[in-house]
C-alpha positions in Angstrom: 16.3 28.1 -23.7 15.7 31.2 -26.6 16.5 34.0 -24.0 13.0 34.0 -22.2 12.9 33.3 -18.4 10.1 30.8 -17.7 8.1 31.2 -14.7 7.5 27.3 -14.8 11.1 26.5 -14.3 11.4 25.8 -10.6 8.6 23.5 -11.2 10.4 21.1 -13.7 13.7 21.3 -12.0 15.0 18.1 -12.0 16.5 19.0 -8.5 13.4 20.2 -6.7 12.5 17.5 -4.6 15.3 16.2 -1.7 14.1 12.7 -0.9 16.1 12.5 2.1 15.4 15.1 4.1 13.4 13.3 6.0 14.7 10.2 6.6 12.6 8.9 9.6 9.4 9.3 7.7 11.1 7.4 4.8 11.9 4.5 6.6 8.6 4.3 8.1 7.1 4.4 4.3 9.5 1.5 3.2 8.7 -0.3 6.4 4.7 0.0 6.0 5.6 -1.2 1.9 7.6 -4.5 2.6 4.8 -4.9 5.3 2.0 -4.4 2.9 3.5 -6.6 -0.2 5.8 -9.6 1.5 4.4 -9.8 5.5 0.7 -9.2 4.7 1.0 -12.0 2.4 1.6 -14.7 4.9 -0.8 -14.1 7.0 -3.3 -17.7 7.9 -7.2 -16.4 7.5 -8.4 -17.4 10.9 -12.2 -17.5 10.1 -14.1 -20.3 9.3 -17.7 -20.9 8.5 -19.3 -21.0 12.0 -18.1 -17.5 12.4 -20.2 -15.7 9.8 -23.7 -14.2 11.8 -26.8 -14.1 10.1 -27.0 -11.3 7.5 -23.5 -11.0 6.9 -20.8 -11.7 4.0 -16.7 -12.7 4.1 -14.5 -14.3 2.1 -12.4 -16.6 3.7 -10.4 -19.9 3.2 -12.3 -23.0 2.4 -10.7 -26.6 1.1 -6.8 -24.4 0.1 -9.5 -22.4 -2.4 -10.8 -18.6 -1.4 -14.6 -18.6 -0.5 -17.4 -16.3 -0.6 -19.8 -16.9 2.0 -23.4 -14.7 2.0 
């Protein structure tokens, strides 16, 4: 534009990234994202009040509600 060279042209070049260059890493990231966004939501809490030690606090599920135990 304006006939002058821009020293930042490469930084703002929309085609400078090639996300499919490393397919293994992209597949790994997609797998991790899917796991954290979908599958981790179906985990059932296994901790109970009796699992708490003295001075310990946790969030557990009790009567279908999440409860903070201190």
